[in-house]
N, CA, C, O and the ligand as a Tripos MOL2 file, in Angstrom:
@<TRIPOS>MOLECULE
protein
  277   275    70     0     0
PROTEIN
NO_CHARGES

@<TRIPOS>ATOM
      1 N           0.8460   -1.1950    0.0000 N.3       1 MET1
      2 CA          0.0000    0.0000    0.0000 C.3       1 MET1
      3 C           0.8770    1.2400    0.0000 C.2       1 MET1
      4 O           1.7400    1.4180    0.8600 O.2       1 MET1
      5 N           0.6320    2.0950   -0.9920 N.am      2 THR2
      6 CA          1.4280    3.3170   -1.0820 C.3       2 THR2
      7 C           0.6610    4.4700   -0.4550 C.2       2 THR2
      8 O          -0.5660    4.5270   -0.5290 O.2       2 THR2
      9 N           1.3770    5.3630    0.1480 N.am      3 SER3
     10 CA          0.7230    6.5120    0.7740 C.3       3 SER3
     11 C           0.6540    7.6690   -0.2040 C.2       3 SER3
     12 O           1.6200    7.9650   -0.9070 O.2       3 SER3
     13 N          -0.4740    8.3050   -0.2410 N.am      4 GLN4
     14 CA         -0.6640    9.4650   -1.1070 C.3       4 GLN4
     15 C           0.0270   10.6750   -0.4730 C.2       4 GLN4
     16 O           0.0040   10.8290    0.7480 O.2       4 GLN4
     17 N           0.6430   11.5340   -1.2950 N.am      5 PRO5
     18 CA          1.2070   12.7640   -0.7180 C.3       5 PRO5
     19 C           0.0940   13.6810   -0.2180 C.2       5 PRO5
     20 O          -0.9270   13.8650   -0.8800 O.2       5 PRO5
     21 N           0.3110   14.2370    0.9340 N.am      6 THR6
     22 CA         -0.6900   15.1330    1.5060 C.3       6 THR6
     23 C          -0.6060   16.4980    0.8300 C.2       6 THR6
     24 O           0.4560   17.1210    0.8300 O.2       6 THR6
     25 N          -1.7170   16.9730    0.2510 N.am      7 PRO7
     26 CA         -1.6710   18.3020   -0.3760 C.3       7 PRO7
     27 C          -1.4150   19.3800    0.6670 C.2       7 PRO7
     28 O          -1.9480   19.3390    1.7750 O.2       7 PRO7
     29 N          -0.5840   20.3470    0.2830 N.am      8 ALA8
     30 CA         -0.2640   21.4400    1.1920 C.3       8 ALA8
     31 C          -1.3850   22.4750    1.1300 C.2       8 ALA8
     32 O          -1.5700   23.1500    0.1170 O.2       8 ALA8
     33 N          -2.1110   22.5830    2.2020 N.am      9 VAL9
     34 CA         -3.2270   23.5250    2.2680 C.3       9 VAL9
     35 C          -3.1090   24.3040    3.5670 C.2       9 VAL9
     36 O          -2.8310   23.7380    4.6240 O.2       9 VAL9
     37 N          -3.3230   25.5950    3.4720 N.am     10 ALA10
     38 CA         -3.3230   26.4250    4.6630 C.3      10 ALA10
     39 C          -4.5730   27.3000    4.6480 C.2      10 ALA10
     40 O          -5.0960   27.6290    3.5830 O.2      10 ALA10
     41 N          -5.0340   27.6630    5.7950 N.am     11 VAL11
     42 CA         -6.2190   28.5070    5.9210 C.3      11 VAL11
     43 C          -5.8140   29.8010    6.6000 C.2      11 VAL11
     44 O          -5.1180   29.7960    7.6160 O.2      11 VAL11
     45 N          -6.2610   30.9170    6.0220 N.am     12 ALA12
     46 CA         -5.9710   32.2220    6.6000 C.3      12 ALA12
     47 C          -7.2760   32.9960    6.7360 C.2      12 ALA12
     48 O          -8.2420   32.7280    6.0230 O.2      12 ALA12
     49 N          -7.2990   33.9360    7.6350 N.am     13 THR13
     50 CA         -8.5120   34.7330    7.8420 C.3      13 THR13
     51 C          -8.1810   36.2160    7.8090 C.2      13 THR13
     52 O          -7.0590   36.6350    8.0940 O.2      13 THR13
     53 N          -9.1890   36.9900    7.4530 N.am     14 ASP14
     54 CA         -9.1180   38.4470    7.5330 C.3      14 ASP14
     55 C          -9.2920   38.8770    8.9830 C.2      14 ASP14
     56 O          -9.8320   38.1230    9.7930 O.2      14 ASP14
     57 N          -8.8440   40.0690    9.3130 N.am     15 PRO15
     58 CA         -9.2680   40.6320   10.5980 C.3      15 PRO15
     59 C         -10.7800   40.8500   10.5850 C.2      15 PRO15
     60 O         -11.3600   41.1620    9.5450 O.2      15 PRO15
     61 N         -11.4060   40.6860   11.7340 N.am     16 ALA16
     62 CA        -12.8540   40.8650   11.8210 C.3      16 ALA16
     63 C         -13.2180   42.3180   11.5380 C.2      16 ALA16
     64 O         -12.5550   43.2470   12.0000 O.2      16 ALA16
     65 N         -14.2890   42.4870   10.7660 N.am     17 GLN17
     66 CA        -14.7700   43.8280   10.4670 C.3      17 GLN17
     67 C         -16.1920   43.9450   10.9810 C.2      17 GLN17
     68 O         -17.0150   43.0550   10.7690 O.2      17 GLN17
     69 N         -16.4730   45.0440   11.6570 N.am     18 SER18
     70 CA        -17.8270   45.2410   12.1430 C.3      18 SER18
     71 C         -18.6880   45.7980   11.0250 C.2      18 SER18
     72 O         -18.2740   46.6980   10.2930 O.2      18 SER18
     73 N         -19.8840   45.2580   10.9010 N.am     19 THR19
     74 CA        -20.8120   45.7010    9.8680 C.3      19 THR19
     75 C         -22.1950   45.8710   10.4720 C.2      19 THR19
     76 O         -22.4390   45.5320   11.6300 O.2      19 THR19
     77 N         -23.0860   46.4010    9.6610 N.am     20 TRP20
     78 CA        -24.4460   46.6930   10.0850 C.3      20 TRP20
     79 C         -25.2740   45.4200   10.0940 C.2      20 TRP20
     80 O         -25.2470   44.6550    9.1300 O.2      20 TRP20
     81 N         -26.0050   45.1870   11.1680 N.am     21 CYS21
     82 CA        -26.9180   44.0560   11.2330 C.3      21 CYS21
     83 C         -28.3160   44.5620   10.8920 C.2      21 CYS21
     84 O         -28.8530   45.4410   11.5670 O.2      21 CYS21
     85 N         -28.8920   44.0000    9.8420 N.am     22 SER22
     86 CA        -30.2130   44.4550    9.4040 C.3      22 SER22
     87 C         -31.3190   43.9080   10.2920 C.2      22 SER22
     88 O         -32.4590   44.3650   10.2120 O.2      22 SER22
     89 N         -30.9990   42.9410   11.1330 N.am     23 HIS23
     90 CA        -32.0270   42.3500   11.9790 C.3      23 HIS23
     91 C         -32.2480   43.1570   13.2490 C.2      23 HIS23
     92 O         -33.3860   43.4800   13.5890 O.2      23 HIS23
     93 N         -31.1760   43.4830   13.9480 N.am     24 CYS24
     94 CA        -31.3350   44.2280   15.1930 C.3      24 CYS24
     95 C         -31.0280   45.7100   15.0120 C.2      24 CYS24
     96 O         -31.0080   46.4640   15.9840 O.2      24 CYS24
     97 N         -30.7880   46.1320   13.7670 N.am     25 LYS25
     98 CA        -30.6000   47.5470   13.4290 C.3      25 LYS25
     99 C         -29.4790   48.1840   14.2440 C.2      25 LYS25
    100 O         -29.6440   49.2740   14.7920 O.2      25 LYS25
    101 N         -28.3460   47.5050   14.3220 N.am     26 ALA26
    102 CA        -27.2170   48.0510   15.0590 C.3      26 ALA26
    103 C         -25.9200   47.6300   14.3770 C.2      26 ALA26
    104 O         -25.9010   46.7040   13.5660 O.2      26 ALA26
    105 N         -24.8630   48.3080   14.7110 N.am     27 ASP27
    106 CA        -23.5600   48.0220   14.1250 C.3      27 ASP27
    107 C         -22.8580   46.9610   14.9560 C.2      27 ASP27
    108 O         -21.7710   47.1860   15.4890 O.2      27 ASP27
    109 N         -23.4950   45.8010   15.0600 N.am     28 THR28
    110 CA        -23.0130   44.7620   15.9650 C.3      28 THR28
    111 C         -22.6470   43.4740   15.2460 C.2      28 THR28
    112 O         -22.3380   42.4770   15.8980 O.2      28 THR28
    113 N         -22.6730   43.4710   13.9240 N.am     29 ARG29
    114 CA        -22.3460   42.2560   13.1750 C.3      29 ARG29
    115 C         -20.8670   42.2630   12.8250 C.2      29 ARG29
    116 O         -20.3080   43.3070   12.4900 O.2      29 ARG29
    117 N         -20.2380   41.1040   12.9000 N.am     30 PHE30
    118 CA        -18.8310   40.9620   12.5530 C.3      30 PHE30
    119 C         -18.6940   39.9860   11.3940 C.2      30 PHE30
    120 O         -19.3660   38.9560   11.3560 O.2      30 PHE30
    121 N         -17.8240   40.3150   10.4560 N.am     31 THR31
    122 CA        -17.5770   39.4570    9.3070 C.3      31 THR31
    123 C         -16.0940   39.1440    9.2470 C.2      31 THR31
    124 O         -15.2570   40.0390    9.3630 O.2      31 THR31
    125 N         -15.7730   37.8770    9.0660 N.am     32 ILE32
    126 CA        -14.3840   37.4380    8.9650 C.3      32 ILE32
    127 C         -14.2300   36.7010    7.6440 C.2      32 ILE32
    128 O         -14.9030   35.6970    7.4110 O.2      32 ILE32
    129 N         -13.3510   37.1890    6.7810 N.am     33 GLY33
    130 CA        -13.0780   36.5200    5.5170 C.3      33 GLY33
    131 C         -12.1760   35.3200    5.7330 C.2      33 GLY33
    132 O         -11.2470   35.3650    6.5390 O.2      33 GLY33
    133 N         -12.4590   34.2290    4.9950 N.am     34 VAL34
    134 CA        -11.6690   33.0070    5.1280 C.3      34 VAL34
    135 C         -11.0670   32.6700    3.7630 C.2      34 VAL34
    136 O         -11.7710   32.6260    2.7540 O.2      34 VAL34
    137 N          -9.7780   32.4370    3.7510 N.am     35 PHE35
    138 CA         -9.0640   32.1150    2.5160 C.3      35 PHE35
    139 C          -8.3930   30.7550    2.6560 C.2      35 PHE35
    140 O          -7.8670   30.4110    3.7140 O.2      35 PHE35
    141 N          -8.4220   29.9860    1.5640 N.am     36 VAL36
    142 CA         -7.7410   28.6970    1.5320 C.3      36 VAL36
    143 C          -6.5750   28.8160    0.5620 C.2      36 VAL36
    144 O          -6.7670   29.1030   -0.6200 O.2      36 VAL36
    145 N          -5.3740   28.5960    1.0620 N.am     37 LEU37
    146 CA         -4.1710   28.6550    0.2380 C.3      37 LEU37
    147 C          -3.7370   27.2320   -0.0820 C.2      37 LEU37
    148 O          -3.4590   26.4440    0.8210 O.2      37 LEU37
    149 N          -3.6800   26.9080   -1.3630 N.am     38 SER38
    150 CA         -3.2500   25.5730   -1.7610 C.3      38 SER38
    151 C          -2.2660   25.6930   -2.9160 C.2      38 SER38
    152 O          -1.8980   26.7970   -3.3180 O.2      38 SER38
    153 N          -1.8470   24.5580   -3.4420 N.am     39 SER39
    154 CA         -0.8690   24.5760   -4.5390 C.3      39 SER39
    155 C          -1.4660   25.1570   -5.8120 C.2      39 SER39
    156 O          -0.7260   25.5430   -6.7170 O.2      39 SER39
    157 N          -2.7920   25.2280   -5.8980 N.am     40 THR40
    158 CA         -3.4300   25.7680   -7.1080 C.3      40 THR40
    159 C          -3.7140   27.2560   -6.9790 C.2      40 THR40
    160 O          -4.1350   27.8800   -7.9540 O.2      40 THR40
    161 N          -3.4980   27.8430   -5.8090 N.am     41 GLY41
    162 CA         -3.7270   29.2760   -5.6520 C.3      41 GLY41
    163 C          -4.4920   29.5700   -4.3870 C.2      41 GLY41
    164 O          -4.5850   28.7460   -3.4770 O.2      41 GLY41
    165 N          -5.0330   30.7620   -4.3580 N.am     42 VAL42
    166 CA         -5.7790   31.2170   -3.1930 C.3      42 VAL42
    167 C          -7.2660   31.2600   -3.5480 C.2      42 VAL42
    168 O          -7.6540   31.8290   -4.5680 O.2      42 VAL42
    169 N          -8.0710   30.6640   -2.7130 N.am     43 THR43
    170 CA         -9.5060   30.6580   -2.9290 C.3      43 THR43
    171 C         -10.1780   31.3040   -1.7350 C.2      43 THR43
    172 O          -9.8960   30.9620   -0.5870 O.2      43 THR43
    173 N         -11.0790   32.2520   -2.0160 N.am     44 ARG44
    174 CA        -11.8300   32.8650   -0.9270 C.3      44 ARG44
    175 C         -13.1140   32.0860   -0.7420 C.2      44 ARG44
    176 O         -13.9180   31.9780   -1.6680 O.2      44 ARG44
    177 N         -13.3100   31.5500    0.4290 N.am     45 VAL45
    178 CA        -14.5410   30.8270    0.7160 C.3      45 VAL45
    179 C         -15.4620   31.7650    1.4860 C.2      45 VAL45
    180 O         -15.0570   32.8570    1.8840 O.2      45 VAL45
    181 N         -16.6770   31.3390    1.6880 N.am     46 ASN46
    182 CA        -17.6340   32.1740    2.3920 C.3      46 ASN46
    183 C         -17.0920   32.5610    3.7600 C.2      46 ASN46
    184 O         -16.6440   31.7180    4.5370 O.2      46 ASN46
    185 N         -17.1440   33.8440    4.0270 N.am     47 GLY47
    186 CA        -16.6510   34.3140    5.3030 C.3      47 GLY47
    187 C         -17.6080   33.9680    6.4280 C.2      47 GLY47
    188 O         -18.7800   33.6570    6.2130 O.2      47 GLY47
    189 N         -17.0780   34.0330    7.6050 N.am     48 LEU48
    190 CA        -17.9080   33.8080    8.7770 C.3      48 LEU48
    191 C         -18.5420   35.1320    9.1750 C.2      48 LEU48
    192 O         -17.8980   36.1800    9.1180 O.2      48 LEU48
    193 N         -19.7960   35.0790    9.5740 N.am     49 SER49
    194 CA        -20.4950   36.2920    9.9450 C.3      49 SER49
    195 C         -21.3940   35.9870   11.1250 C.2      49 SER49
    196 O         -22.1420   35.0090   11.1200 O.2      49 SER49
    197 N         -21.3130   36.8270   12.1240 N.am     50 PHE50
    198 CA        -22.2000   36.6370   13.2600 C.3      50 PHE50
    199 C         -22.4980   37.9810   13.8940 C.2      50 PHE50
    200 O         -21.7240   38.9310   13.7780 O.2      50 PHE50
    201 N         -23.6370   38.0390   14.5660 N.am     51 CYS51
    202 CA        -24.0540   39.2670   15.2230 C.3      51 CYS51
    203 C         -23.8720   39.0980   16.7220 C.2      51 CYS51
    204 O         -24.2450   38.0760   17.2970 O.2      51 CYS51
    205 N         -23.2980   40.1060   17.3370 N.am     52 ASP52
    206 CA        -23.0250   40.0400   18.7670 C.3      52 ASP52
    207 C         -24.3110   39.9690   19.5870 C.2      52 ASP52
    208 O         -24.3040   39.4770   20.7150 O.2      52 ASP52
    209 N         -25.4050   40.4560   19.0270 N.am     53 VAL53
    210 CA        -26.6840   40.4640   19.7450 C.3      53 VAL53
    211 C         -27.5560   39.2880   19.3060 C.2      53 VAL53
    212 O         -28.0380   38.5230   20.1400 O.2      53 VAL53
    213 N         -27.7540   39.1490   18.0000 N.am     54 CYS54
    214 CA        -28.6830   38.1350   17.4880 C.3      54 CYS54
    215 C         -28.1620   36.7190   17.6990 C.2      54 CYS54
    216 O         -28.9470   35.8080   17.9640 O.2      54 CYS54
    217 N         -26.8550   36.5190   17.5850 N.am     55 ASP55
    218 CA        -26.2940   35.1790   17.6020 C.3      55 ASP55
    219 C         -25.6720   34.8240   18.9440 C.2      55 ASP55
    220 O         -24.8630   33.9000   19.0240 O.2      55 ASP55
    221 N         -26.0320   35.5340   19.9830 N.am     56 ASP56
    222 CA        -25.5040   35.2330   21.3050 C.3      56 ASP56
    223 C         -26.3960   34.1860   21.9600 C.2      56 ASP56
    224 O         -27.5190   34.5020   22.3530 O.2      56 ASP56
    225 N         -25.9210   32.9400   22.0860 N.am     57 PRO57
    226 CA        -26.7810   31.8870   22.6310 C.3      57 PRO57
    227 C         -27.0730   32.0570   24.1190 C.2      57 PRO57
    228 O         -28.0260   31.4740   24.6350 O.2      57 PRO57
    229 N         -26.2580   32.8540   24.8070 N.am     58 ASP58
    230 CA        -26.4680   33.0180   26.2420 C.3      58 ASP58
    231 C         -27.5940   33.9940   26.5470 C.2      58 ASP58
    232 O         -28.2680   33.8670   27.5690 O.2      58 ASP58
    233 N         -27.8010   34.9650   25.6680 N.am     59 SER59
    234 CA        -28.8560   35.9350   25.9130 C.3      59 SER59
    235 C         -29.5630   36.2720   24.6030 C.2      59 SER59
    236 O         -29.3860   37.3630   24.0600 O.2      59 SER59
    237 N         -30.3640   35.3340   24.0970 N.am     60 PRO60
    238 CA        -31.0760   35.6010   22.8470 C.3      60 PRO60
    239 C         -32.1320   36.6800   23.0330 C.2      60 PRO60
    240 O         -32.5970   36.9410   24.1420 O.2      60 PRO60
    241 N         -32.4950   37.2980   21.9170 N.am     61 LEU61
    242 CA        -33.5320   38.3080   21.9840 C.3      61 LEU61
    243 C         -34.8410   37.6630   22.4300 C.2      61 LEU61
    244 O         -35.1290   36.5260   22.0570 O.2      61 LEU61
    245 N         -35.6290   38.3750   23.2220 N.am     62 PRO62
    246 CA        -36.8980   37.7950   23.6620 C.3      62 PRO62
    247 C         -37.8510   37.6140   22.4810 C.2      62 PRO62
    248 O         -37.8440   38.3880   21.5240 O.2      62 PRO62
    249 N         -38.6590   36.5830   22.5800 N.am     63 VAL63
    250 CA        -39.6330   36.3210   21.5490 C.3      63 VAL63
    251 C         -40.7170   37.3930   21.6280 C.2      63 VAL63
    252 O         -41.2830   37.6380   22.6930 O.2      63 VAL63
    253 N         -40.9980   38.0270   20.4960 N.am     64 ARG64
    254 CA        -42.0170   39.0830   20.4710 C.3      64 ARG64
    255 C         -43.3810   38.4410   20.3270 C.2      64 ARG64
    256 O         -43.6390   37.6850   19.3900 O.2      64 ARG64
    257 N         -44.2330   38.7520   21.2570 N.am     65 ARG65
    258 CA        -45.5770   38.1810   21.2320 C.3      65 ARG65
    259 C         -46.5890   39.3000   21.2900 C.2      65 ARG65
    260 O         -46.3700   40.3160   21.9490 O.2      65 ARG65
    261 N         -47.6640   39.1170   20.6190 N.am     66 ILE66
    262 CA        -48.7580   40.0790   20.6710 C.3      66 ILE66
    263 C         -49.8680   39.4390   21.4850 C.2      66 ILE66
    264 O         -50.4380   38.4170   21.1030 O.2      66 ILE66
    265 N         -50.1590   40.0630   22.6080 N.am     67 ASP67
    266 CA        -51.2040   39.5340   23.4780 C.3      67 ASP67
    267 C         -52.5530   40.0410   22.9760 C.2      67 ASP67
    268 O         -52.8920   41.2120   23.1450 O.2      67 ASP67
    269 N         -53.3080   39.1490   22.3630 N.am     68 ARG68
    270 CA        -54.5960   39.5380   21.7910 C.3      68 ARG68
    271 C         -55.7360   39.2530   22.7620 C.2      68 ARG68
    272 O         -56.9040   39.2780   22.3750 O.2      68 ARG68
    273 N         -55.4050   38.9840   24.0070 N.am     69 GLY69
    274 CA        -56.4300   38.8130   25.0270 C.3      69 GLY69
    275 C         -57.2210   37.5640   24.8180 C.2      69 GLY69
    276 O         -58.1290   37.2710   25.5950 O.2      69 GLY69
    277 ZN        -28.2110   41.5020   14.9880 Zn       70 ZN70
@<TRIPOS>BOND
     1     1     2 1
     2     2     3 1
     3     3     4 2
     4     3     5 am
     5     5     6 1
     6     6     7 1
     7     7     8 2
     8     7     9 am
     9     9    10 1
    10    10    11 1
    11    11    12 2
    12    11    13 am
    13    13    14 1
    14    14    15 1
    15    15    16 2
    16    15    17 am
    17    17    18 1
    18    18    19 1
    19    19    20 2
    20    19    21 am
    21    21    22 1
    22    22    23 1
    23    23    24 2
    24    23    25 am
    25    25    26 1
    26    26    27 1
    27    27    28 2
    28    27    29 am
    29    29    30 1
    30    30    31 1
    31    31    32 2
    32    31    33 am
    33    33    34 1
    34    34    35 1
    35    35    36 2
    36    35    37 am
    37    37    38 1
    38    38    39 1
    39    39    40 2
    40    39    41 am
    41    41    42 1
    42    42    43 1
    43    43    44 2
    44    43    45 am
    45    45    46 1
    46    46    47 1
    47    47    48 2
    48    47    49 am
    49    49    50 1
    50    50    51 1
    51    51    52 2
    52    51    53 am
    53    53    54 1
    54    54    55 1
    55    55    56 2
    56    55    57 am
    57    57    58 1
    58    58    59 1
    59    59    60 2
    60    59    61 am
    61    61    62 1
    62    62    63 1
    63    63    64 2
    64    63    65 am
    65    65    66 1
    66    66    67 1
    67    67    68 2
    68    67    69 am
    69    69    70 1
    70    70    71 1
    71    71    72 2
    72    71    73 am
    73    73    74 1
    74    74    75 1
    75    75    76 2
    76    75    77 am
    77    77    78 1
    78    78    79 1
    79    79    80 2
    80    79    81 am
    81    81    82 1
    82    82    83 1
    83    83    84 2
    84    83    85 am
    85    85    86 1
    86    86    87 1
    87    87    88 2
    88    87    89 am
    89    89    90 1
    90    90    91 1
    91    91    92 2
    92    91    93 am
    93    93    94 1
    94    94    95 1
    95    95    96 2
    96    95    97 am
    97    97    98 1
    98    98    99 1
    99    99   100 2
   100    99   101 am
   101   101   102 1
   102   102   103 1
   103   103   104 2
   104   103   105 am
   105   105   106 1
   106   106   107 1
   107   107   108 2
   108   107   109 am
   109   109   110 1
   110   110   111 1
   111   111   112 2
   112   111   113 am
   113   113   114 1
   114   114   115 1
   115   115   116 2
   116   115   117 am
   117   117   118 1
   118   118   119 1
   119   119   120 2
   120   119   121 am
   121   121   122 1
   122   122   123 1
   123   123   124 2
   124   123   125 am
   125   125   126 1
   126   126   127 1
   127   127   128 2
   128   127   129 am
   129   129   130 1
   130   130   131 1
   131   131   132 2
   132   131   133 am
   133   133   134 1
   134   134   135 1
   135   135   136 2
   136   135   137 am
   137   137   138 1
   138   138   139 1
   139   139   140 2
   140   139   141 am
   141   141   142 1
   142   142   143 1
   143   143   144 2
   144   143   145 am
   145   145   146 1
   146   146   147 1
   147   147   148 2
   148   147   149 am
   149   149   150 1
   150   150   151 1
   151   151   152 2
   152   151   153 am
   153   153   154 1
   154   154   155 1
   155   155   156 2
   156   155   157 am
   157   157   158 1
   158   158   159 1
   159   159   160 2
   160   159   161 am
   161   161   162 1
   162   162   163 1
   163   163   164 2
   164   163   165 am
   165   165   166 1
   166   166   167 1
   167   167   168 2
   168   167   169 am
   169   169   170 1
   170   170   171 1
   171   171   172 2
   172   171   173 am
   173   173   174 1
   174   174   175 1
   175   175   176 2
   176   175   177 am
   177   177   178 1
   178   178   179 1
   179   179   180 2
   180   179   181 am
   181   181   182 1
   182   182   183 1
   183   183   184 2
   184   183   185 am
   185   185   186 1
   186   186   187 1
   187   187   188 2
   188   187   189 am
   189   189   190 1
   190   190   191 1
   191   191   192 2
   192   191   193 am
   193   193   194 1
   194   194   195 1
   195   195   196 2
   196   195   197 am
   197   197   198 1
   198   198   199 1
   199   199   200 2
   200   199   201 am
   201   201   202 1
   202   202   203 1
   203   203   204 2
   204   203   205 am
   205   205   206 1
   206   206   207 1
   207   207   208 2
   208   207   209 am
   209   209   210 1
   210   210   211 1
   211   211   212 2
   212   211   213 am
   213   213   214 1
   214   214   215 1
   215   215   216 2
   216   215   217 am
   217   217   218 1
   218   218   219 1
   219   219   220 2
   220   219   221 am
   221   221   222 1
   222   222   223 1
   223   223   224 2
   224   223   225 am
   225   225   226 1
   226   226   227 1
   227   227   228 2
   228   227   229 am
   229   229   230 1
   230   230   231 1
   231   231   232 2
   232   231   233 am
   233   233   234 1
   234   234   235 1
   235   235   236 2
   236   235   237 am
   237   237   238 1
   238   238   239 1
   239   239   240 2
   240   239   241 am
   241   241   242 1
   242   242   243 1
   243   243   244 2
   244   243   245 am
   245   245   246 1
   246   246   247 1
   247   247   248 2
   248   247   249 am
   249   249   250 1
   250   250   251 1
   251   251   252 2
   252   251   253 am
   253   253   254 1
   254   254   255 1
   255   255   256 2
   256   255   257 am
   257   257   258 1
   258   258   259 1
   259   259   260 2
   260   259   261 am
   261   261   262 1
   262   262   263 1
   263   263   264 2
   264   263   265 am
   265   265   266 1
   266   266   267 1
   267   267   268 2
   268   267   269 am
   269   269   270 1
   270   270   271 1
   271   271   272 2
   272   271   273 am
   273   273   274 1
   274   274   275 1
   275   275   276 2
@<TRIPOS>SUBSTRUCTURE
     1 MET1         2 RESIDUE 1 A MET
     2 THR2         6 RESIDUE 1 A THR
     3 SER3        10 RESIDUE 1 A SER
     4 GLN4        14 RESIDUE 1 A GLN
     5 PRO5        18 RESIDUE 1 A PRO
     6 THR6        22 RESIDUE 1 A THR
     7 PRO7        26 RESIDUE 1 A PRO
     8 ALA8        30 RESIDUE 1 A ALA
     9 VAL9        34 RESIDUE 1 A VAL
    10 ALA10       38 RESIDUE 1 A ALA
    11 VAL11       42 RESIDUE 1 A VAL
    12 ALA12       46 RESIDUE 1 A ALA
    13 THR13       50 RESIDUE 1 A THR
    14 ASP14       54 RESIDUE 1 A ASP
    15 PRO15       58 RESIDUE 1 A PRO
    16 ALA16       62 RESIDUE 1 A ALA
    17 GLN17       66 RESIDUE 1 A GLN
    18 SER18       70 RESIDUE 1 A SER
    19 THR19       74 RESIDUE 1 A THR
    20 TRP20       78 RESIDUE 1 A TRP
    21 CYS21       82 RESIDUE 1 A CYS
    22 SER22       86 RESIDUE 1 A SER
    23 HIS23       90 RESIDUE 1 A HIS
    24 CYS24       94 RESIDUE 1 A CYS
    25 LYS25       98 RESIDUE 1 A LYS
    26 ALA26      102 RESIDUE 1 A ALA
    27 ASP27      106 RESIDUE 1 A ASP
    28 THR28      110 RESIDUE 1 A THR
    29 ARG29      114 RESIDUE 1 A ARG
    30 PHE30      118 RESIDUE 1 A PHE
    31 THR31      122 RESIDUE 1 A THR
    32 ILE32      126 RESIDUE 1 A ILE
    33 GLY33      130 RESIDUE 1 A GLY
    34 VAL34      134 RESIDUE 1 A VAL
    35 PHE35      138 RESIDUE 1 A PHE
    36 VAL36      142 RESIDUE 1 A VAL
    37 LEU37      146 RESIDUE 1 A LEU
    38 SER38      150 RESIDUE 1 A SER
    39 SER39      154 RESIDUE 1 A SER
    40 THR40      158 RESIDUE 1 A THR
    41 GLY41      162 RESIDUE 1 A GLY
    42 VAL42      166 RESIDUE 1 A VAL
    43 THR43      170 RESIDUE 1 A THR
    44 ARG44      174 RESIDUE 1 A ARG
    45 VAL45      178 RESIDUE 1 A VAL
    46 ASN46      182 RESIDUE 1 A ASN
    47 GLY47      186 RESIDUE 1 A GLY
    48 LEU48      190 RESIDUE 1 A LEU
    49 SER49      194 RESIDUE 1 A SER
    50 PHE50      198 RESIDUE 1 A PHE
    51 CYS51      202 RESIDUE 1 A CYS
    52 ASP52      206 RESIDUE 1 A ASP
    53 VAL53      210 RESIDUE 1 A VAL
    54 CYS54      214 RESIDUE 1 A CYS
    55 ASP55      218 RESIDUE 1 A ASP
    56 ASP56      222 RESIDUE 1 A ASP
    57 PRO57      226 RESIDUE 1 A PRO
    58 ASP58      230 RESIDUE 1 A ASP
    59 SER59      234 RESIDUE 1 A SER
    60 PRO60      238 RESIDUE 1 A PRO
    61 LEU61      242 RESIDUE 1 A LEU
    62 PRO62      246 RESIDUE 1 A PRO
    63 VAL63      250 RESIDUE 1 A VAL
    64 ARG64      254 RESIDUE 1 A ARG
    65 ARG65      258 RESIDUE 1 A ARG
    66 ILE66      262 RESIDUE 1 A ILE
    67 ASP67      266 RESIDUE 1 A ASP
    68 ARG68      270 RESIDUE 1 A ARG
    69 GLY69      274 RESIDUE 1 A GLY
    70 ZN70       277 GROUP 0 **** ****
């Protein structure tokens, strides 16, 4: 059994940038670009994006309910 050579791949990220969150209407969203460096070149994959308010599992926004009596 012969072993295949392992392709040289590295992953790099952008510094996080704060952006506008359209859901909670605040400048609380962060976007991080992700790049994959391989022998064929550099590929930008979908960046990571999360909102400091909306995506916080410890303190999610309260569910809005309309009390219709
Ligand atoms: Zn948000």
